PDB file of the backbone (N, CA, C, O) and the ligand in Angstrom, with CONECT records:
HET     ZN  A 101       1
ATOM      1  N   UNK A   1     -17.083 -13.446  30.412  1.00  0.00           N
ATOM      2  CA  UNK A   1     -16.917 -14.300  29.239  1.00  0.00           C
ATOM      3  C   UNK A   1     -17.310 -13.551  27.972  1.00  0.00           C
ATOM      4  O   UNK A   1     -16.557 -13.491  27.001  1.00  0.00           O
ATOM      5  N   UNK A   2     -18.526 -12.977  28.012  1.00  0.00           N
ATOM      6  CA  UNK A   2     -18.986 -12.266  26.821  1.00  0.00           C
ATOM      7  C   UNK A   2     -18.166 -10.994  26.595  1.00  0.00           C
ATOM      8  O   UNK A   2     -18.010 -10.526  25.467  1.00  0.00           O
ATOM      9  N   UNK A   3     -17.640 -10.441  27.713  1.00  0.00           N
ATOM     10  CA  UNK A   3     -16.822  -9.239  27.573  1.00  0.00           C
ATOM     11  C   UNK A   3     -15.510  -9.569  26.850  1.00  0.00           C
ATOM     12  O   UNK A   3     -15.007  -8.782  26.048  1.00  0.00           O
ATOM     13  N   UNK A   4     -14.982 -10.734  27.152  1.00  0.00           N
ATOM     14  CA  UNK A   4     -13.747 -11.160  26.495  1.00  0.00           C
ATOM     15  C   UNK A   4     -13.973 -11.320  24.997  1.00  0.00           C
ATOM     16  O   UNK A   4     -13.135 -10.934  24.183  1.00  0.00           O
ATOM     17  N   UNK A   5     -15.113 -11.891  24.652  1.00  0.00           N
ATOM     18  CA  UNK A   5     -15.446 -12.092  23.246  1.00  0.00           C
ATOM     19  C   UNK A   5     -15.526 -10.730  22.536  1.00  0.00           C
ATOM     20  O   UNK A   5     -15.076 -10.574  21.400  1.00  0.00           O
ATOM     21  N   UNK A   6     -16.114  -9.750  23.243  1.00  0.00           N
ATOM     22  CA  UNK A   6     -16.236  -8.418  22.657  1.00  0.00           C
ATOM     23  C   UNK A   6     -14.856  -7.802  22.416  1.00  0.00           C
ATOM     24  O   UNK A   6     -14.632  -7.125  21.413  1.00  0.00           O
ATOM     25  N   UNK A   7     -13.928  -8.052  23.365  1.00  0.00           N
ATOM     26  CA  UNK A   7     -12.567  -7.517  23.210  1.00  0.00           C
ATOM     27  C   UNK A   7     -11.877  -8.141  21.998  1.00  0.00           C
ATOM     28  O   UNK A   7     -11.167  -7.466  21.253  1.00  0.00           O
ATOM     29  N   UNK A   8     -12.097  -9.427  21.820  1.00  0.00           N
ATOM     30  CA  UNK A   8     -11.486 -10.114  20.675  1.00  0.00           C
ATOM     31  C   UNK A   8     -12.058  -9.559  19.375  1.00  0.00           C
ATOM     32  O   UNK A   8     -11.331  -9.340  18.406  1.00  0.00           O
ATOM     33  N   UNK A   9     -13.362  -9.338  19.366  1.00  0.00           N
ATOM     34  CA  UNK A   9     -13.987  -8.798  18.155  1.00  0.00           C
ATOM     35  C   UNK A   9     -13.465  -7.398  17.845  1.00  0.00           C
ATOM     36  O   UNK A   9     -13.252  -7.039  16.687  1.00  0.00           O
ATOM     37  N   UNK A  10     -13.260  -6.605  18.923  1.00  0.00           N
ATOM     38  CA  UNK A  10     -12.754  -5.252  18.728  1.00  0.00           C
ATOM     39  C   UNK A  10     -11.321  -5.296  18.158  1.00  0.00           C
ATOM     40  O   UNK A  10     -10.965  -4.487  17.300  1.00  0.00           O
ATOM     41  N   UNK A  11     -10.519  -6.233  18.636  1.00  0.00           N
ATOM     42  CA  UNK A  11      -9.149  -6.385  18.154  1.00  0.00           C
ATOM     43  C   UNK A  11      -9.152  -6.786  16.678  1.00  0.00           C
ATOM     44  O   UNK A  11      -8.327  -6.317  15.893  1.00  0.00           O
ATOM     45  N   UNK A  12     -10.079  -7.648  16.321  1.00  0.00           N
ATOM     46  CA  UNK A  12     -10.179  -8.091  14.930  1.00  0.00           C
ATOM     47  C   UNK A  12     -10.580  -6.927  14.036  1.00  0.00           C
ATOM     48  O   UNK A  12     -10.103  -6.811  12.907  1.00  0.00           O
ATOM     49  N   UNK A  13     -11.464  -6.059  14.546  1.00  0.00           N
ATOM     50  CA  UNK A  13     -11.875  -4.882  13.776  1.00  0.00           C
ATOM     51  C   UNK A  13     -10.696  -3.942  13.555  1.00  0.00           C
ATOM     52  O   UNK A  13     -10.516  -3.420  12.454  1.00  0.00           O
ATOM     53  N   UNK A  14      -9.895  -3.723  14.590  1.00  0.00           N
ATOM     54  CA  UNK A  14      -8.732  -2.848  14.485  1.00  0.00           C
ATOM     55  C   UNK A  14      -7.744  -3.405  13.477  1.00  0.00           C
ATOM     56  O   UNK A  14      -7.129  -2.661  12.712  1.00  0.00           O
ATOM     57  N   UNK A  15      -7.601  -4.703  13.485  1.00  0.00           N
ATOM     58  CA  UNK A  15      -6.696  -5.359  12.543  1.00  0.00           C
ATOM     59  C   UNK A  15      -7.173  -5.132  11.114  1.00  0.00           C
ATOM     60  O   UNK A  15      -6.370  -4.867  10.219  1.00  0.00           O
ATOM     61  N   UNK A  16      -8.481  -5.235  10.906  1.00  0.00           N
ATOM     62  CA  UNK A  16      -9.041  -5.063   9.566  1.00  0.00           C
ATOM     63  C   UNK A  16      -8.891  -3.621   9.088  1.00  0.00           C
ATOM     64  O   UNK A  16      -8.760  -3.370   7.890  1.00  0.00           O
ATOM     65  N   UNK A  17      -8.911  -2.657  10.044  1.00  0.00           N
ATOM     66  CA  UNK A  17      -8.815  -1.246   9.668  1.00  0.00           C
ATOM     67  C   UNK A  17      -7.368  -0.801   9.511  1.00  0.00           C
ATOM     68  O   UNK A  17      -7.116   0.270   8.961  1.00  0.00           O
ATOM     69  N   UNK A  18      -6.411  -1.598   9.982  1.00  0.00           N
ATOM     70  CA  UNK A  18      -5.002  -1.220   9.915  1.00  0.00           C
ATOM     71  C   UNK A  18      -4.589  -1.071   8.446  1.00  0.00           C
ATOM     72  O   UNK A  18      -4.817  -1.981   7.648  1.00  0.00           O
ATOM     73  N   UNK A  19      -3.994   0.045   8.088  1.00  0.00           N
ATOM     74  CA  UNK A  19      -3.605   0.197   6.686  1.00  0.00           C
ATOM     75  C   UNK A  19      -2.491  -0.767   6.310  1.00  0.00           C
ATOM     76  O   UNK A  19      -1.683  -1.168   7.147  1.00  0.00           O
ATOM     77  N   UNK A  20      -2.468  -1.124   5.055  1.00  0.00           N
ATOM     78  CA  UNK A  20      -1.409  -1.995   4.549  1.00  0.00           C
ATOM     79  C   UNK A  20      -0.095  -1.214   4.550  1.00  0.00           C
ATOM     80  O   UNK A  20      -0.049  -0.075   4.083  1.00  0.00           O
ATOM     81  N   UNK A  21       0.953  -1.812   5.064  1.00  0.00           N
ATOM     82  CA  UNK A  21       2.250  -1.144   5.109  1.00  0.00           C
ATOM     83  C   UNK A  21       3.199  -1.747   4.071  1.00  0.00           C
ATOM     84  O   UNK A  21       2.922  -2.788   3.474  1.00  0.00           O
ATOM     85  N   UNK A  22       4.320  -1.060   3.879  1.00  0.00           N
ATOM     86  CA  UNK A  22       5.328  -1.566   2.948  1.00  0.00           C
ATOM     87  C   UNK A  22       5.847  -2.932   3.389  1.00  0.00           C
ATOM     88  O   UNK A  22       6.192  -3.768   2.554  1.00  0.00           O
ATOM     89  N   UNK A  23       5.902  -3.156   4.701  1.00  0.00           N
ATOM     90  CA  UNK A  23       6.360  -4.455   5.201  1.00  0.00           C
ATOM     91  C   UNK A  23       5.412  -5.568   4.739  1.00  0.00           C
ATOM     92  O   UNK A  23       5.847  -6.665   4.389  1.00  0.00           O
ATOM     93  N   UNK A  24       4.103  -5.262   4.743  1.00  0.00           N
ATOM     94  CA  UNK A  24       3.108  -6.250   4.287  1.00  0.00           C
ATOM     95  C   UNK A  24       3.331  -6.597   2.818  1.00  0.00           C
ATOM     96  O   UNK A  24       3.334  -7.767   2.436  1.00  0.00           O
ATOM     97  N   UNK A  25       3.517  -5.559   2.002  1.00  0.00           N
ATOM     98  CA  UNK A  25       3.702  -5.785   0.566  1.00  0.00           C
ATOM     99  C   UNK A  25       5.009  -6.504   0.302  1.00  0.00           C
ATOM    100  O   UNK A  25       5.097  -7.353  -0.586  1.00  0.00           O
ATOM    101  N   UNK A  26       6.024  -6.157   1.082  1.00  0.00           N
ATOM    102  CA  UNK A  26       7.323  -6.808   0.932  1.00  0.00           C
ATOM    103  C   UNK A  26       7.178  -8.304   1.194  1.00  0.00           C
ATOM    104  O   UNK A  26       7.750  -9.131   0.484  1.00  0.00           O
ATOM    105  N   UNK A  27       6.398  -8.641   2.236  1.00  0.00           N
ATOM    106  CA  UNK A  27       6.190 -10.046   2.593  1.00  0.00           C
ATOM    107  C   UNK A  27       5.410 -10.779   1.507  1.00  0.00           C
ATOM    108  O   UNK A  27       5.620 -11.969   1.275  1.00  0.00           O
ATOM    109  N   UNK A  28       4.499 -10.049   0.838  1.00  0.00           N
ATOM    110  CA  UNK A  28       3.662 -10.663  -0.199  1.00  0.00           C
ATOM    111  C   UNK A  28       4.333 -10.622  -1.573  1.00  0.00           C
ATOM    112  O   UNK A  28       3.875 -11.273  -2.511  1.00  0.00           O
ATOM    113  N   UNK A  29       5.420  -9.854  -1.687  1.00  0.00           N
ATOM    114  CA  UNK A  29       6.069  -9.701  -2.984  1.00  0.00           C
ATOM    115  C   UNK A  29       5.261  -8.845  -3.936  1.00  0.00           C
ATOM    116  O   UNK A  29       5.316  -9.033  -5.152  1.00  0.00           O
ATOM    117  N   UNK A  30       4.488  -7.878  -3.370  1.00  0.00           N
ATOM    118  CA  UNK A  30       3.636  -7.005  -4.172  1.00  0.00           C
ATOM    119  C   UNK A  30       4.250  -5.611  -4.251  1.00  0.00           C
ATOM    120  O   UNK A  30       4.731  -5.096  -3.241  1.00  0.00           O
ATOM    121  N   UNK A  31       4.243  -4.998  -5.420  1.00  0.00           N
ATOM    122  CA  UNK A  31       4.763  -3.652  -5.589  1.00  0.00           C
ATOM    123  C   UNK A  31       3.669  -2.608  -5.331  1.00  0.00           C
ATOM    124  O   UNK A  31       2.525  -2.959  -5.046  1.00  0.00           O
ATOM    125  N   UNK A  32       4.030  -1.326  -5.434  1.00  0.00           N
ATOM    126  CA  UNK A  32       3.096  -0.237  -5.164  1.00  0.00           C
ATOM    127  C   UNK A  32       2.686   0.438  -6.470  1.00  0.00           C
ATOM    128  O   UNK A  32       3.535   0.845  -7.264  1.00  0.00           O
ATOM    129  N   UNK A  33       1.384   0.550  -6.681  1.00  0.00           N
ATOM    130  CA  UNK A  33       0.858   1.205  -7.867  1.00  0.00           C
ATOM    131  C   UNK A  33       0.602   2.676  -7.560  1.00  0.00           C
ATOM    132  O   UNK A  33      -0.085   2.993  -6.588  1.00  0.00           O
ATOM    133  N   UNK A  34       1.145   3.577  -8.375  1.00  0.00           N
ATOM    134  CA  UNK A  34       1.012   5.019  -8.170  1.00  0.00           C
ATOM    135  C   UNK A  34       0.197   5.617  -9.314  1.00  0.00           C
ATOM    136  O   UNK A  34       0.392   5.276 -10.481  1.00  0.00           O
ATOM    137  N   UNK A  35      -0.722   6.519  -8.956  1.00  0.00           N
ATOM    138  CA  UNK A  35      -1.602   7.127  -9.935  1.00  0.00           C
ATOM    139  C   UNK A  35      -1.652   8.629  -9.697  1.00  0.00           C
ATOM    140  O   UNK A  35      -1.942   9.070  -8.585  1.00  0.00           O
ATOM    141  N   UNK A  36      -1.368   9.432 -10.744  1.00  0.00           N
ATOM    142  CA  UNK A  36      -1.458  10.883 -10.616  1.00  0.00           C
ATOM    143  C   UNK A  36      -2.894  11.312 -10.841  1.00  0.00           C
ATOM    144  O   UNK A  36      -3.480  11.022 -11.885  1.00  0.00           O
ATOM    145  N   UNK A  37      -3.470  12.014  -9.849  1.00  0.00           N
ATOM    146  CA  UNK A  37      -4.867  12.445  -9.953  1.00  0.00           C
ATOM    147  C   UNK A  37      -5.039  13.608 -10.926  1.00  0.00           C
ATOM    148  O   UNK A  37      -6.158  13.899 -11.351  1.00  0.00           O
ATOM    149  N   UNK A  38      -3.940  14.277 -11.284  1.00  0.00           N
ATOM    150  CA  UNK A  38      -4.053  15.434 -12.165  1.00  0.00           C
ATOM    151  C   UNK A  38      -3.998  15.020 -13.636  1.00  0.00           C
ATOM    152  O   UNK A  38      -4.870  15.393 -14.421  1.00  0.00           O
ATOM    153  N   UNK A  39      -2.964  14.245 -14.009  1.00  0.00           N
ATOM    154  CA  UNK A  39      -2.794  13.938 -15.430  1.00  0.00           C
ATOM    155  C   UNK A  39      -3.058  12.466 -15.765  1.00  0.00           C
ATOM    156  O   UNK A  39      -3.070  12.091 -16.937  1.00  0.00           O
ATOM    157  N   UNK A  40      -3.270  11.630 -14.740  1.00  0.00           N
ATOM    158  CA  UNK A  40      -3.570  10.230 -15.007  1.00  0.00           C
ATOM    159  C   UNK A  40      -2.348   9.370 -15.250  1.00  0.00           C
ATOM    160  O   UNK A  40      -2.467   8.175 -15.521  1.00  0.00           O
ATOM    161  N   UNK A  41      -1.160   9.979 -15.153  1.00  0.00           N
ATOM    162  CA  UNK A  41       0.076   9.209 -15.299  1.00  0.00           C
ATOM    163  C   UNK A  41       0.120   8.148 -14.200  1.00  0.00           C
ATOM    164  O   UNK A  41      -0.200   8.434 -13.046  1.00  0.00           O
ATOM    165  N   UNK A  42       0.514   6.932 -14.555  1.00  0.00           N
ATOM    166  CA  UNK A  42       0.605   5.903 -13.527  1.00  0.00           C
ATOM    167  C   UNK A  42       1.855   5.064 -13.709  1.00  0.00           C
ATOM    168  O   UNK A  42       2.390   4.937 -14.810  1.00  0.00           O
ATOM    169  N   UNK A  43       2.302   4.500 -12.611  1.00  0.00           N
ATOM    170  CA  UNK A  43       3.533   3.711 -12.613  1.00  0.00           C
ATOM    171  C   UNK A  43       3.511   2.757 -11.433  1.00  0.00           C
ATOM    172  O   UNK A  43       2.772   2.955 -10.468  1.00  0.00           O
ATOM    173  N   UNK A  44       4.316   1.735 -11.521  1.00  0.00           N
ATOM    174  CA  UNK A  44       4.464   0.802 -10.410  1.00  0.00           C
ATOM    175  C   UNK A  44       5.856   0.972  -9.816  1.00  0.00           C
ATOM    176  O   UNK A  44       6.859   0.894 -10.526  1.00  0.00           O
ATOM    177  N   UNK A  45       5.907   1.207  -8.503  1.00  0.00           N
ATOM    178  CA  UNK A  45       7.190   1.381  -7.827  1.00  0.00           C
ATOM    179  C   UNK A  45       7.566   0.098  -7.098  1.00  0.00           C
ATOM    180  O   UNK A  45       6.719  -0.538  -6.471  1.00  0.00           O
ATOM    181  N   UNK A  46       8.827  -0.275  -7.180  1.00  0.00           N
ATOM    182  CA  UNK A  46       9.297  -1.481  -6.496  1.00  0.00           C
ATOM    183  C   UNK A  46       9.232  -1.280  -4.987  1.00  0.00           C
ATOM    184  O   UNK A  46       9.776  -0.313  -4.456  1.00  0.00           O
ATOM    185  N   UNK A  47       8.557  -2.209  -4.298  1.00  0.00           N
ATOM    186  CA  UNK A  47       8.385  -2.092  -2.853  1.00  0.00           C
ATOM    187  C   UNK A  47       9.719  -2.048  -2.120  1.00  0.00           C
ATOM    188  O   UNK A  47       9.878  -1.314  -1.145  1.00  0.00           O
ATOM    189  N   UNK A  48      10.695  -2.854  -2.605  1.00  0.00           N
ATOM    190  CA  UNK A  48      11.980  -2.897  -1.879  1.00  0.00           C
ATOM    191  C   UNK A  48      12.690  -1.543  -1.924  1.00  0.00           C
ATOM    192  O   UNK A  48      13.400  -1.189  -0.982  1.00  0.00           O
ATOM    193  N   UNK A  49      12.507  -0.781  -3.012  1.00  0.00           N
ATOM    194  CA  UNK A  49      13.128   0.544  -3.093  1.00  0.00           C
ATOM    195  C   UNK A  49      12.423   1.521  -2.152  1.00  0.00           C
ATOM    196  O   UNK A  49      13.065   2.357  -1.516  1.00  0.00           O
ATOM    197  N   UNK A  50      11.092   1.407  -2.071  1.00  0.00           N
ATOM    198  CA  UNK A  50      10.324   2.281  -1.183  1.00  0.00           C
ATOM    199  C   UNK A  50      10.643   1.976   0.283  1.00  0.00           C
ATOM    200  O   UNK A  50      10.713   2.886   1.109  1.00  0.00           O
ATOM    201  N   UNK A  51      10.834   0.702   0.598  1.00  0.00           N
ATOM    202  CA  UNK A  51      11.211   0.330   1.967  1.00  0.00           C
ATOM    203  C   UNK A  51      12.548   0.971   2.328  1.00  0.00           C
ATOM    204  O   UNK A  51      12.732   1.460   3.443  1.00  0.00           O
ATOM    205  N   UNK A  52      13.482   0.961   1.368  1.00  0.00           N
ATOM    206  CA  UNK A  52      14.801   1.550   1.612  1.00  0.00           C
ATOM    207  C   UNK A  52      14.693   3.056   1.831  1.00  0.00           C
ATOM    208  O   UNK A  52      15.448   3.632   2.615  1.00  0.00           O
ATOM    209  N   UNK A  53      13.742   3.696   1.126  1.00  0.00           N
ATOM    210  CA  UNK A  53      13.596   5.150   1.223  1.00  0.00           C
ATOM    211  C   UNK A  53      12.746   5.583   2.416  1.00  0.00           C
ATOM    212  O   UNK A  53      13.095   6.527   3.125  1.00  0.00           O
ATOM    213  N   UNK A  54      11.626   4.886   2.633  1.00  0.00           N
ATOM    214  CA  UNK A  54      10.625   5.351   3.585  1.00  0.00           C
ATOM    215  C   UNK A  54      10.504   4.486   4.838  1.00  0.00           C
ATOM    216  O   UNK A  54       9.911   4.913   5.829  1.00  0.00           O
ATOM    217  N   UNK A  55      11.058   3.279   4.802  1.00  0.00           N
ATOM    218  CA  UNK A  55      10.965   2.381   5.956  1.00  0.00           C
ATOM    219  C   UNK A  55       9.781   1.445   5.828  1.00  0.00           C
ATOM    220  O   UNK A  55       8.793   1.784   5.176  1.00  0.00           O
ATOM    221  N   UNK A  56       9.863   0.268   6.442  1.00  0.00           N
ATOM    222  CA  UNK A  56       8.825  -0.764   6.283  1.00  0.00           C
ATOM    223  C   UNK A  56       7.504  -0.425   6.959  1.00  0.00           C
ATOM    224  O   UNK A  56       6.478  -1.008   6.610  1.00  0.00           O
ATOM    225  N   UNK A  57       7.497   0.507   7.922  1.00  0.00           N
ATOM    226  CA  UNK A  57       6.265   0.803   8.659  1.00  0.00           C
ATOM    227  C   UNK A  57       5.374   1.811   7.940  1.00  0.00           C
ATOM    228  O   UNK A  57       4.278   2.114   8.410  1.00  0.00           O
ATOM    229  N   UNK A  58       5.836   2.331   6.804  1.00  0.00           N
ATOM    230  CA  UNK A  58       5.062   3.320   6.068  1.00  0.00           C
ATOM    231  C   UNK A  58       3.770   2.711   5.520  1.00  0.00           C
ATOM    232  O   UNK A  58       3.797   1.668   4.867  1.00  0.00           O
ATOM    233  N   UNK A  59       2.633   3.375   5.791  1.00  0.00           N
ATOM    234  CA  UNK A  59       1.353   2.904   5.271  1.00  0.00           C
ATOM    235  C   UNK A  59       1.270   3.234   3.780  1.00  0.00           C
ATOM    236  O   UNK A  59       1.617   4.335   3.351  1.00  0.00           O
ATOM    237  N   UNK A  60       0.806   2.265   3.008  1.00  0.00           N
ATOM    238  CA  UNK A  60       0.793   2.434   1.550  1.00  0.00           C
ATOM    239  C   UNK A  60       0.001   3.671   1.091  1.00  0.00           C
ATOM    240  O   UNK A  60       0.481   4.381   0.207  1.00  0.00           O
ATOM    241  N   UNK A  61      -1.189   3.964   1.649  1.00  0.00           N
ATOM    242  CA  UNK A  61      -1.911   5.163   1.178  1.00  0.00           C
ATOM    243  C   UNK A  61      -1.185   6.467   1.475  1.00  0.00           C
ATOM    244  O   UNK A  61      -1.470   7.488   0.850  1.00  0.00           O
ATOM    245  N   UNK A  62      -0.228   6.444   2.445  1.00  0.00           N
ATOM    246  CA  UNK A  62       0.501   7.665   2.811  1.00  0.00           C
ATOM    247  C   UNK A  62       1.695   7.927   1.900  1.00  0.00           C
ATOM    248  O   UNK A  62       2.252   9.024   1.898  1.00  0.00           O
ATOM    249  N   UNK A  63       2.080   6.928   1.134  1.00  0.00           N
ATOM    250  CA  UNK A  63       3.250   7.087   0.269  1.00  0.00           C
ATOM    251  C   UNK A  63       2.997   8.166  -0.779  1.00  0.00           C
ATOM    252  O   UNK A  63       3.901   8.916  -1.146  1.00  0.00           O
ATOM    253  N   UNK A  64       1.750   8.233  -1.257  1.00  0.00           N
ATOM    254  CA  UNK A  64       1.398   9.198  -2.284  1.00  0.00           C
ATOM    255  C   UNK A  64       1.725  10.628  -1.887  1.00  0.00           C
ATOM    256  O   UNK A  64       2.086  11.444  -2.735  1.00  0.00           O
ATOM    257  N   UNK A  65       1.601  10.939  -0.588  1.00  0.00           N
ATOM    258  CA  UNK A  65       1.892  12.283  -0.092  1.00  0.00           C
ATOM    259  C   UNK A  65       3.371  12.611  -0.210  1.00  0.00           C
ATOM    260  O   UNK A  65       3.756  13.780  -0.223  1.00  0.00           O
ATOM    261  N   UNK A  66       4.205  11.569  -0.297  1.00  0.00           N
ATOM    262  CA  UNK A  66       5.656  11.771  -0.398  1.00  0.00           C
ATOM    263  C   UNK A  66       6.122  11.781  -1.850  1.00  0.00           C
ATOM    264  O   UNK A  66       7.298  12.017  -2.131  1.00  0.00           O
ATOM    265  N   UNK A  67       5.200  11.525  -2.766  1.00  0.00           N
ATOM    266  CA  UNK A  67       5.609  11.365  -4.158  1.00  0.00           C
ATOM    267  C   UNK A  67       5.217  12.559  -5.004  1.00  0.00           C
ATOM    268  O   UNK A  67       4.347  13.351  -4.642  1.00  0.00           O
ATOM    269  N   UNK A  68       5.891  12.665  -6.154  1.00  0.00           N
ATOM    270  CA  UNK A  68       5.547  13.689  -7.120  1.00  0.00           C
ATOM    271  C   UNK A  68       5.464  13.026  -8.478  1.00  0.00           C
ATOM    272  O   UNK A  68       6.277  12.165  -8.813  1.00  0.00           O
ATOM    273  N   UNK A  69       4.478  13.432  -9.253  1.00  0.00           N
ATOM    274  CA  UNK A  69       4.297  12.851 -10.574  1.00  0.00           C
ATOM    275  C   UNK A  69       5.508  13.157 -11.450  1.00  0.00           C
ATOM    276  O   UNK A  69       5.933  14.308 -11.553  1.00  0.00           O
ATOM    277  N   UNK A  70       6.060  12.125 -12.078  1.00  0.00           N
ATOM    278  CA  UNK A  70       7.231  12.332 -12.931  1.00  0.00           C
ATOM    279  C   UNK A  70       6.836  12.915 -14.273  1.00  0.00           C
ATOM    280  O   UNK A  70       7.698  13.315 -15.055  1.00  0.00           O
ATOM    281  N   UNK A  71       5.534  12.967 -14.549  1.00  0.00           N
ATOM    282  CA  UNK A  71       5.060  13.475 -15.828  1.00  0.00           C
ATOM    283  C   UNK A  71       4.684  14.956 -15.760  1.00  0.00           C
ATOM    284  O   UNK A  71       5.127  15.743 -16.596  1.00  0.00           O
ATOM    285  N   UNK A  72       3.863  15.345 -14.760  1.00  0.00           N
ATOM    286  CA  UNK A  72       3.394  16.733 -14.699  1.00  0.00           C
ATOM    287  C   UNK A  72       3.880  17.469 -13.451  1.00  0.00           C
ATOM    288  O   UNK A  72       3.669  18.676 -13.334  1.00  0.00           O
ATOM    289  N   UNK A  73       4.528  16.764 -12.514  1.00  0.00           N
ATOM    290  CA  UNK A  73       5.064  17.418 -11.324  1.00  0.00           C
ATOM    291  C   UNK A  73       4.053  17.608 -10.208  1.00  0.00           C
ATOM    292  O   UNK A  73       4.384  18.186  -9.173  1.00  0.00           O
ATOM    293  N   UNK A  74       2.810  17.129 -10.395  1.00  0.00           N
ATOM    294  CA  UNK A  74       1.784  17.265  -9.371  1.00  0.00           C
ATOM    295  C   UNK A  74       2.122  16.422  -8.153  1.00  0.00           C
ATOM    296  O   UNK A  74       2.718  15.352  -8.277  1.00  0.00           O
ATOM    297  N   UNK A  75       1.737  16.911  -6.964  1.00  0.00           N
ATOM    298  CA  UNK A  75       1.934  16.124  -5.751  1.00  0.00           C
ATOM    299  C   UNK A  75       0.648  15.397  -5.371  1.00  0.00           C
ATOM    300  O   UNK A  75       0.571  14.765  -4.317  1.00  0.00           O
ATOM    301  N   UNK A  76      -0.358  15.491  -6.234  1.00  0.00           N
ATOM    302  CA  UNK A  76      -1.631  14.816  -5.979  1.00  0.00           C
ATOM    303  C   UNK A  76      -1.555  13.395  -6.531  1.00  0.00           C
ATOM    304  O   UNK A  76      -2.142  13.070  -7.564  1.00  0.00           O
ATOM    305  N   UNK A  77      -0.811  12.563  -5.804  1.00  0.00           N
ATOM    306  CA  UNK A  77      -0.562  11.198  -6.267  1.00  0.00           C
ATOM    307  C   UNK A  77      -1.204  10.208  -5.306  1.00  0.00           C
ATOM    308  O   UNK A  77      -1.032  10.312  -4.092  1.00  0.00           O
ATOM    309  N   UNK A  78      -1.942   9.249  -5.849  1.00  0.00           N
ATOM    310  CA  UNK A  78      -2.564   8.200  -5.043  1.00  0.00           C
ATOM    311  C   UNK A  78      -1.733   6.928  -5.153  1.00  0.00           C
ATOM    312  O   UNK A  78      -1.209   6.604  -6.219  1.00  0.00           O
ATOM    313  N   UNK A  79      -1.620   6.217  -4.045  1.00  0.00           N
ATOM    314  CA  UNK A  79      -0.859   4.959  -4.058  1.00  0.00           C
ATOM    315  C   UNK A  79      -1.702   3.848  -3.464  1.00  0.00           C
ATOM    316  O   UNK A  79      -2.454   4.052  -2.511  1.00  0.00           O
ATOM    317  N   UNK A  80      -1.562   2.684  -4.041  1.00  0.00           N
ATOM    318  CA  UNK A  80      -2.255   1.512  -3.511  1.00  0.00           C
ATOM    319  C   UNK A  80      -1.437   0.272  -3.874  1.00  0.00           C
ATOM    320  O   UNK A  80      -0.605   0.309  -4.780  1.00  0.00           O
ATOM    321  N   UNK A  81      -1.687  -0.831  -3.151  1.00  0.00           N
ATOM    322  CA  UNK A  81      -0.946  -2.051  -3.482  1.00  0.00           C
ATOM    323  C   UNK A  81      -1.277  -2.518  -4.896  1.00  0.00           C
ATOM    324  O   UNK A  81      -2.442  -2.521  -5.297  1.00  0.00           O
ATOM    325  N   UNK A  82      -0.257  -2.909  -5.647  1.00  0.00           N
ATOM    326  CA  UNK A  82      -0.467  -3.403  -7.008  1.00  0.00           C
ATOM    327  C   UNK A  82      -0.715  -4.905  -6.955  1.00  0.00           C
ATOM    328  O   UNK A  82       0.074  -5.704  -7.459  1.00  0.00           O
ATOM    329  N   UNK A  83      -1.851  -5.270  -6.321  1.00  0.00           N
ATOM    330  CA  UNK A  83      -2.199  -6.690  -6.211  1.00  0.00           C
ATOM    331  C   UNK A  83      -2.284  -7.295  -7.604  1.00  0.00           C
ATOM    332  O   UNK A  83      -2.906  -6.705  -8.487  1.00  0.00           O
ATOM    333  N   UNK A  84      -1.682  -8.442  -7.821  1.00  0.00           N
ATOM    334  CA  UNK A  84      -1.836  -9.086  -9.136  1.00  0.00           C
ATOM    335  C   UNK A  84      -3.306  -9.435  -9.360  1.00  0.00           C
ATOM    336  O   UNK A  84      -3.970  -9.943  -8.457  1.00  0.00           O
ATOM    337  N   UNK A  85      -3.811  -9.164 -10.556  1.00  0.00           N
ATOM    338  CA  UNK A  85      -5.222  -9.442 -10.810  1.00  0.00           C
ATOM    339  C   UNK A  85      -5.465 -10.944 -10.825  1.00  0.00           C
ATOM    340  O   UNK A  85      -4.576 -11.741 -11.124  1.00  0.00           O
ATOM    341  N   UNK A  86      -6.702 -11.302 -10.493  1.00  0.00           N
ATOM    342  CA  UNK A  86      -7.056 -12.716 -10.420  1.00  0.00           C
ATOM    343  C   UNK A  86      -6.899 -13.363 -11.789  1.00  0.00           C
ATOM    344  O   UNK A  86      -7.243 -12.769 -12.810  1.00  0.00           O
ATOM    345  N   UNK A  87      -6.381 -14.572 -11.801  1.00  0.00           N
ATOM    346  CA  UNK A  87      -6.186 -15.262 -13.054  1.00  0.00           C
ATOM    347  C   UNK A  87      -4.858 -14.912 -13.709  1.00  0.00           C
ATOM    348  O   UNK A  87      -4.516 -15.441 -14.767  1.00  0.00           O
ATOM    349  N   UNK A  88      -4.100 -13.999 -13.058  1.00  0.00           N
ATOM    350  CA  UNK A  88      -2.809 -13.584 -13.604  1.00  0.00           C
ATOM    351  C   UNK A  88      -1.694 -13.956 -12.624  1.00  0.00           C
ATOM    352  O   UNK A  88      -0.693 -13.247 -12.521  1.00  0.00           O
ATOM    353  N   UNK A  89      -1.867 -15.053 -11.917  1.00  0.00           N
ATOM    354  CA  UNK A  89      -0.880 -15.466 -10.920  1.00  0.00           C
ATOM    355  C   UNK A  89       0.390 -15.939 -11.614  1.00  0.00           C
ATOM    356  O   UNK A  89       0.365 -16.839 -12.454  1.00  0.00           O
ATOM    357  N   UNK A  90       1.495 -15.311 -11.243  1.00  0.00           N
ATOM    358  CA  UNK A  90       2.765 -15.682 -11.876  1.00  0.00           C
ATOM    359  C   UNK A  90       3.587 -16.536 -10.910  1.00  0.00           C
ATOM    360  O   UNK A  90       3.535 -16.364  -9.692  1.00  0.00           O
ATOM    361  N   UNK A  91       4.321 -17.429 -11.478  1.00  0.00           N
ATOM    362  CA  UNK A  91       5.206 -18.271 -10.672  1.00  0.00           C
ATOM    363  C   UNK A  91       6.654 -17.924 -10.964  1.00  0.00           C
ATOM    364  O   UNK A  91       7.099 -17.956 -12.112  1.00  0.00           O
ATOM    365  N   UNK A  92       7.375 -17.595  -9.916  1.00  0.00           N
ATOM    366  CA  UNK A  92       8.757 -17.189 -10.131  1.00  0.00           C
ATOM    367  C   UNK A  92       9.696 -18.385 -10.154  1.00  0.00           C
ATOM    368  O   UNK A  92      10.904 -18.218 -10.325  1.00  0.00           O
TER     369      UNK A  92
HETATM  370 ZN    ZN A 101       0.792  13.932 -13.380  1.00  0.00          ZN2+
END
């Protein structure tokens, strides 16, 4: 009984550690925020375009490795979900 509980807890931990994928953002209607670590250039990329290019299973933090800064050409680009900030909820 207690072993089963431990297995469930372990599964929940794995779920929490699973990186956010493009499919997740697509479902939430959230785009991807890109930040160049070299020059600070930043932009938001449409999730649906990234899904078309990279596939829905792509983990959001890994997208940066596939990108290049459009400003300075650096490949040191960080990506994260562009979650809408609290209090800025928009209704479509
Ligand atoms: Zn740059």
